[in-house]
Structures are given as structure tokens and as C-alpha cells.
C-alpha positions as CSV (number, residue, x, y, z in Angstrom):
1,M,2.7,25.0,5.2
2,L,4.4,23.0,3.1
3,L,5.5,19.3,3.4
4,A,8.7,18.7,1.7
5,R,12.2,17.0,1.6
6,V,15.4,18.5,1.8
7,V,17.4,17.6,-1.5
8,G,20.5,19.6,-1.1
9,N,22.4,22.7,-0.2
10,V,22.9,26.0,-1.8
11,V,26.3,28.2,-1.4
12,A,26.2,31.4,-2.4
13,T,29.5,33.5,-1.4
14,R,28.0,36.9,-2.5
15,K,24.4,37.5,-1.2
16,D,22.4,40.1,1.0
17,A,24.4,40.9,3.9
18,R,21.5,39.7,5.9
19,L,21.8,35.9,4.8
20,E,25.1,35.9,6.2
21,G,25.4,32.5,8.1
22,R,22.4,31.5,7.2
23,K,22.0,28.0,5.8
24,L,20.3,27.8,2.7
25,L,18.6,24.2,1.5
26,V,16.9,22.9,-1.6
27,I,13.8,21.8,-1.0
28,E,11.3,19.3,-3.2
29,S,7.6,19.4,-2.3
30,V,6.5,15.8,-1.5
31,S,3.2,13.9,-1.0
32,P,2.1,12.8,2.4
33,A,3.4,9.0,1.2
34,G,7.0,10.8,0.5
35,E,6.7,10.7,-3.3
36,G,8.4,14.0,-4.9
37,K,6.4,16.3,-6.4
38,G,9.2,17.7,-8.9
39,T,8.5,21.3,-6.9
40,H,12.2,22.6,-6.0
41,L,12.5,25.8,-4.0
42,V,15.5,27.4,-1.9
43,A,14.6,27.7,1.6
44,V,16.5,29.3,5.1
45,D,16.7,26.4,7.4
46,A,15.7,28.1,10.8
47,V,15.6,24.6,12.8
48,G,19.0,22.5,11.7
49,A,17.4,20.5,8.7
50,G,19.5,18.1,6.6
51,V,19.4,16.5,3.6
52,G,17.2,13.8,3.4
53,E,14.9,15.0,6.1
54,T,11.1,15.4,5.7
55,I,10.5,19.1,6.5
56,L,7.5,21.7,7.0
57,A,8.6,25.2,5.2
58,V,6.0,28.4,5.0
59,Q,6.3,30.9,2.4
60,G,5.8,34.7,2.0
61,S,4.7,36.3,5.1
62,S,4.7,33.6,7.1
63,A,8.4,32.9,6.4
64,R,9.6,36.7,7.6
65,M,7.7,35.8,11.2
66,T,9.9,33.0,11.7
67,E,12.0,33.3,14.6
68,G,15.3,35.3,13.7
69,L,14.0,36.1,10.2
70,K,12.4,39.3,10.8
71,D,13.2,41.9,8.2
72,I,15.2,39.5,6.4
73,P,14.6,38.7,2.6
74,V,13.5,35.5,3.1
75,D,10.4,33.9,0.9
76,T,10.7,30.4,2.0
77,A,11.8,29.0,5.4
78,I,12.4,25.6,7.0
79,V,10.3,25.7,10.4
80,G,10.0,22.0,11.5
81,I,11.4,18.6,10.6
82,V,8.7,15.8,10.5
83,D,9.0,12.5,12.5
84,K,5.9,10.9,11.0
85,V,3.0,11.7,8.7
86,E,0.0,9.5,9.5
87,L,-2.9,9.4,7.3
88,D,-6.9,8.6,8.3
89,E,-7.4,6.1,5.3
90,A,-11.2,6.4,6.0
91,A,-11.4,10.3,5.6
92,P,-13.0,10.7,1.8
93,S,-10.3,11.7,-1.0
94,A,-9.7,15.3,-1.7
95,K,-8.7,14.2,-5.3
96,P,-11.4,15.8,-8.1
97,S,-11.3,12.7,-9.8
98,A,-13.0,11.3,-6.8
99,R,-15.9,13.9,-6.8
100,K,-19.2,13.0,-8.0
101,K,-20.5,15.3,-10.8
102,K,-24.1,16.6,-9.9
103,S,-26.4,15.8,-13.1
104,S,-28.6,18.6,-14.4
């Protein structure tokens, strides 16, 4: 799953007929703190998300398993609207720079 924020809409007058009536949104991947990562994607909205909302998105075959999107040419789908993100600050960091190197 991908944590992202909705940053815009896509209007496509001509598209695959199976996408007719589907809302297309531009999303930007974000960190758990909500900081944008600069990676943008177009996603099909399955939950009624809007600009400015933090969302959960899925990609690839998971996107095509989303309710109502089976057999539709979709690579990214919005499957949830996030209310809050909580991190356990006591958990060890997953950053590569925080890992200790083994000495030989």
C-alpha cells in the first residue's frame, strides 16, 4: 500500500470506455509525517476522495482487485481515506544510515 495525498484532478475526454464515469485523481506519495516525496501518479478513486485528503492507494494487480475495478485498465486505485497516522517513536529506525555496520 502507498500513503499519499490527493493533489489534483485529471480530466480525460477520450479514454478507454471502461474508465467512463470513473474519477481520476493525481496523488503524491507522502511520508508518515505527511511530507511530499515528489512522486506523482494518476489513480482511479474507489472511495470518494478529494483534493487535500491523505489516502491509501494500491498498485498493480491489487488495484484491479478493488471493488468495481475488475477487468478495467487500472494500475493505481485509491482504496481508503486516512483519518490519522500514528507512529511508535520508540520503534527502531528503518533508515539505512541508522543501521550499524559490521566490522570485519
